[in-house]
BAFI-3210 file (N, C-alpha, C; in Angstrom, 3 decimals, decimal comma, padded with zeros to 6 digits):
// residues 125
n [1|2|3|4|5|6|7|8|9|10|11|12|13|14|15|16|17|18|19|20|21|22|23|24|25|26|27|28|29|30|31|32|33|34|35|36|37|38|39|40|41|42|43|44|45|46|47|48|49|50|51|52|53|54|55|56|57|58|59|60|61|62|63|64|65|66|67|68|69|70|71|72|73|74|75|76|77|78|79|80|81|82|83|84|85|86|87|88|89|90|91|92|93|94|95|96|97|98|99|100|101|102|103|104|105|106|107|108|109|110|111|112|113|114|115|116|117|118|119|120|121|122|123|124|125]
n.u [-007,992|-009,464|-011,867|-011,915|-013,206|-012,415|-012,789|-011,914|-011,064|-009,498|-006,660|-003,113|-003,130|-000,913|000,194|001,929|001,320|001,501|001,785|000,568|000,471|000,874|-000,086|-002,766|-003,727|-003,884|-001,782|-000,986|002,072|003,771|003,433|003,405|004,853|002,864|001,007|-002,291|-003,063|-001,613|-002,840|-005,350|-004,819|-003,736|-001,676|001,397|000,893|-001,855|-004,709|-006,234|-009,619|-012,205|-014,085|-016,170|-018,006|-018,021|-016,665|-013,195|-011,849|-012,134|-010,735|-007,775|-004,679|-003,788|-006,137|-007,674|-006,144|-006,340|-009,097|-009,181|-007,570|-009,110|-011,336|-013,764|-013,559|-015,448|-014,688|-015,217|-013,119|-012,384|-010,385|-008,459|-007,116|-004,604|-004,065|-001,537|-001,857|-003,002|-000,829|001,017|-000,254|-000,212|002,565|003,095|001,710|003,217|005,706|005,047|004,511|007,054|008,332|006,923|007,685|010,430|010,364|009,151|011,142|013,225|012,132|011,993|014,733|015,466|014,015|015,308|017,655|019,644|020,397|019,650|019,510|019,234|020,585|022,868|026,287|028,024|030,868|033,648|035,145]
n.v [-010,143|-008,276|-006,387|-004,831|-003,757|-001,609|-000,412|002,649|003,575|005,019|007,228|007,468|005,878|004,547|004,068|004,577|006,340|006,284|007,922|006,701|005,504|007,877|009,857|009,273|007,377|006,123|004,325|001,912|002,291|001,605|-000,193|000,326|-001,727|-003,285|-001,263|000,326|000,044|-002,279|-004,118|-004,124|-005,456|-004,295|-004,003|-003,356|-002,032|-002,241|-000,644|002,467|002,955|003,896|006,040|005,798|004,544|006,176|006,608|006,984|006,777|008,432|010,644|012,675|011,486|013,263|014,666|012,543|011,714|014,020|014,064|011,678|012,286|014,241|013,052|012,392|010,500|007,616|006,064|004,458|002,674|001,643|-000,715|-002,019|-005,076|-006,720|-009,958|-012,596|-013,883|-011,832|-010,063|-011,690|-011,925|-009,249|-008,858|-010,678|-009,500|-007,162|-008,249|-009,423|-007,115|-005,931|-007,848|-007,540|-004,924|-005,358|-007,108|-005,434|-003,470|-005,021|-005,745|-003,226|-002,686|-004,747|-004,018|-001,706|-002,668|-003,379|-005,783|-008,841|-008,770|-006,194|-005,793|-007,181|-007,103|-006,906|-008,592|-007,516|-009,094]
n.w [000,702|003,246|005,119|008,320|011,477|014,173|017,526|018,817|021,910|023,567|023,884|023,572|020,327|019,463|016,996|013,990|011,069|007,473|004,295|001,224|-002,205|-003,770|-002,007|-001,773|-000,079|003,278|005,315|007,873|009,261|011,359|014,400|017,768|020,214|022,683|022,686|022,333|019,675|018,972|020,694|019,544|017,283|015,013|012,111|010,326|007,090|007,021|005,720|006,141|005,892|006,602|008,839|011,552|009,855|007,622|004,495|003,698|001,441|-000,738|-000,164|000,227|001,626|003,569|004,244|005,237|007,458|009,013|009,637|011,088|013,315|014,530|015,645|018,192|021,179|022,098|018,915|015,721|013,535|010,288|008,712|005,988|005,172|003,438|002,168|002,067|-000,357|-001,876|-001,979|-003,308|-005,802|-006,572|-006,752|-008,793|-010,930|-011,117|-011,802|-014,270|-015,639|-015,720|-017,304|-019,681|-020,336|-020,752|-022,961|-024,840|-025,026|-026,045|-028,525|-029,731|-029,982|-031,732|-033,996|-034,577|-035,407|-033,611|-032,499|-030,641|-027,882|-025,797|-023,444|-023,453|-023,897|-026,830|-028,183|-029,984|-032,740]
ca.u [-008,216|-010,685|-012,026|-012,277|-013,480|-011,988|-013,274|-010,860|-011,678|-008,530|-005,494|-002,748|-003,339|000,392|000,385|002,428|000,739|002,288|001,049|000,901|-000,217|000,981|-000,896|-004,184|-004,058|-003,196|-001,501|-000,265|003,503|004,399|002,592|004,268|004,608|002,118|000,085|-003,680|-003,075|-001,146|-003,897|-006,461|-004,384|-003,312|-000,394|001,900|000,275|-003,309|-005,116|-007,331|-010,638|-013,428|-014,265|-017,590|-018,785|-017,895|-015,465|-012,081|-011,152|-012,202|-010,002|-006,320|-004,204|-003,726|-007,510|-008,088|-005,454|-006,915|-010,373|-008,854|-007,043|-010,125|-012,475|-013,932|-013,560|-014,973|-015,063|-014,908|-012,239|-012,333|-009,117|-008,430|-005,867|-004,350|-003,487|-000,336|-002,264|-003,154|000,518|001,623|-000,882|000,313|003,947|003,043|001,332|004,368|006,716|004,599|004,666|008,478|008,642|006,348|008,542|011,678|010,076|008,929|012,454|013,971|011,539|012,431|016,131|015,493|013,512|016,315|018,838|020,701|020,659|018,533|019,473|019,757|021,349|024,056|027,346|028,649|032,319|034,161|036,087]
ca.v [-008,831|-008,184|-005,185|-005,082|-002,523|-001,574|000,759|003,378|004,051|005,815|007,723|007,376|004,594|003,886|003,662|005,609|006,182|006,774|008,199|005,766|005,741|009,298|010,689|008,941|006,324|006,144|002,966|001,745|002,121|000,956|-000,349|000,226|-002,911|-003,054|-000,130|000,006|-000,453|-003,669|-004,912|-004,223|-006,322|-003,563|-004,440|-002,534|-002,339|-002,075|000,592|003,191|003,122|004,587|006,484|005,738|004,128|007,139|006,261|007,925|006,406|009,513|011,780|012,545|010,948|014,373|014,910|011,386|011,779|015,143|013,590|010,654|012,944|015,110|012,281|012,311|009,116|006,517|006,066|003,209|002,826|000,466|-000,935|-003,081|-005,842|-007,563|-011,250|-012,978|-014,172|-010,536|-009,551|-012,520|-011,540|-007,921|-009,046|-011,364|-008,493|-006,278|-009,011|-009,530|-005,786|-005,773|-008,708|-006,892|-003,788|-005,885|-007,614|-004,264|-002,858|-005,917|-005,606|-001,932|-002,823|-005,590|-003,235|-000,687|-003,367|-003,354|-007,109|-009,499|-008,529|-004,852|-005,751|-007,995|-006,371|-007,750|-008,501|-007,400|-010,172]
ca.w [001,269|004,045|005,935|009,713|012,213|015,572|018,255|019,518|023,146|024,330|023,156|022,162|019,659|019,380|015,606|013,073|009,741|006,340|003,064|000,142|-003,484|-004,140|-001,123|-001,888|000,873|004,568|005,766|009,127|008,992|012,501|015,586|018,944|021,028|023,912|022,523|022,030|018,300|018,996|021,336|018,593|016,194|013,822|011,564|009,222|005,805|007,092|005,053|006,785|004,850|007,028|010,222|011,921|008,696|006,520|003,730|003,559|000,212|-001,725|000,398|000,208|002,897|004,533|004,708|006,027|008,752|009,760|010,191|012,073|014,524|015,130|016,146|019,645|021,654|021,260|017,498|015,019|012,380|009,421|008,021|004,985|005,257|002,274|002,533|001,326|-001,739|-002,538|-002,231|-004,349|-007,066|-006,896|-007,190|-010,084|-011,919|-011,276|-012,526|-015,655|-016,216|-016,011|-018,444|-020,859|-020,665|-021,287|-024,306|-025,692|-025,258|-026,924|-029,861|-030,264|-030,383|-032,925|-035,115|-034,878|-035,900|-032,592|-031,960|-029,976|-026,446|-025,546|-022,200|-023,653|-024,589|-027,849|-028,250|-031,348|-033,062]
c.u [-009,493|-010,674|-012,375|-012,391|-012,996|-012,570|-012,116|-011,502|-010,739|-007,425|-004,287|-002,994|-002,021|000,688|000,944|001,858|001,691|001,357|001,507|000,131|-000,273|000,037|-002,378|-004,642|-003,266|-003,017|-000,806|001,184|004,166|003,406|003,525|003,864|003,898|001,108|-001,348|-003,786|-002,641|-002,210|-005,095|-006,097|-003,966|-001,912|000,075|001,286|-001,236|-003,666|-006,315|-008,382|-011,871|-013,361|-015,759|-018,473|-018,703|-016,574|-014,443|-011,360|-011,197|-011,476|-008,506|-005,885|-004,127|-005,115|-007,986|-007,436|-006,005|-008,239|-010,136|-008,425|-008,095|-011,345|-012,542|-014,086|-014,909|-015,410|-014,603|-014,109|-012,252|-010,997|-009,301|-007,069|-005,762|-003,651|-002,219|-000,672|-002,421|-001,789|001,203|001,064|-000,351|001,745|004,007|002,708|002,500|005,452|006,338|004,755|006,127|008,880|008,129|007,217|009,848|011,473|009,878|010,268|013,277|013,449|011,973|013,874|016,253|015,078|014,517|017,614|019,971|020,994|019,484|018,441|020,072|020,631|022,645|025,091|028,003|030,157|032,720|035,197|037,122]
c.v [-008,910|-006,894|-005,602|-003,750|-002,669|-000,327|001,367|004,016|004,882|006,291|007,612|005,973|003,828|003,351|004,843|005,299|006,735|007,021|007,190|006,152|007,217|010,171|010,398|007,939|006,524|004,696|002,998|001,459|001,312|000,905|-000,545|-000,969|-002,530|-001,923|-000,613|-000,556|-001,910|-004,575|-005,106|-005,064|-005,608|-004,002|-003,465|-002,999|-002,241|-000,702|001,187|003,496|003,898|004,970|006,519|005,447|005,051|006,885|007,393|007,710|007,487|010,766|011,572|012,000|012,040|014,660|013,781|011,410|012,904|014,728|012,574|011,295|013,775|014,368|012,354|010,844|008,805|006,695|004,761|003,510|001,515|000,449|-002,036|-003,749|-006,745|-008,832|-011,505|-013,265|-012,874|-009,972|-010,347|-012,159|-010,183|-008,034|-009,723|-010,364|-007,554|-006,967|-009,140|-008,196|-005,538|-006,613|-008,085|-005,726|-004,273|-006,368|-006,454|-003,595|-003,704|-005,813|-004,289|-001,999|-003,673|-004,792|-002,162|-001,318|-003,418|-004,721|-007,628|-009,188|-007,169|-004,763|-006,557|-007,185|-007,312|-007,526|-008,390|-008,478|-009,680]
c.w [002,093|004,860|007,355|010,438|013,647|016,220|019,028|020,740|024,007|023,398|024,063|021,620|019,562|017,995|014,831|011,698|008,694|005,163|002,011|-001,107|-003,836|-003,311|-001,184|-000,835|002,158|005,013|007,117|008,758|010,105|013,657|016,774|019,803|022,327|023,827|022,284|020,613|018,212|019,606|020,412|017,373|014,928|013,413|010,495|007,902|005,815|006,537|005,778|005,722|005,286|008,501|010,503|010,713|007,495|005,792|003,695|002,231|-000,859|-001,248|000,203|001,558|003,958|005,104|005,617|007,406|009,618|010,401|011,297|013,388|015,248|015,664|017,670|020,026|022,283|019,806|016,859|013,758|011,594|008,689|006,990|005,083|004,032|002,731|001,728|-000,129|-002,521|-002,910|-003,334|-005,723|-007,526|-007,422|-008,557|-011,184|-012,194|-012,103|-013,997|-016,366|-016,590|-017,216|-019,731|-021,299|-021,296|-022,722|-025,273|-026,033|-026,222|-028,361|-030,503|-030,744|-031,643|-034,154|-035,529|-035,374|-034,906|-031,997|-031,172|-028,496|-026,143|-024,307|-022,298|-024,431|-025,591|-027,834|-029,710|-031,569|-034,019]
res [m|h|d|f|e|v|e|i|s|e|r|p|l|g|v|k|f|a|h|a|d|h|g|e|t|v|v|v|h|m|v|l|e|g|s|l|g|a|k|l|g|l|q|p|g|d|v|l|t|a|l|n|g|k|t|l|l|n|k|t|s|a|e|a|l|e|e|f|r|n|q|t|i|p|y|k|v|t|f|r|r|f|s|e|e|d|e|n|e|k|n|k|e|h|s|e|s|e|q|t|m|f|i|r|e|e|m|n|h|l|m|a|g|l|g|t|n|p|h|h|k|s|q|k|v]
***
């Protein structure tokens, strides 16, 4: 993960934003080809973190977007970009979480006397 800053010197930026994390984060959803955003190197998934050095991380995504839209040109925007390693770690944590949930479910079924695999259909003989 790394943060980077770009200077916005004209409009439109040519970027569509999306709300993430239950409205707590603003992320780049799409960058229009040939736009200022593309020339600045913005990519889908980049997280909007600050305007002119002032953090947006304690604001809702609606508040952050409102401040972003009301800036006078030129202004500086800080984004956070996650690397492939960050995504792999996130996916690993998610996978481990799913495994933990499966093991917990299997233990609950064992304790209830329902067999060793709650997802396996037993055949009557």
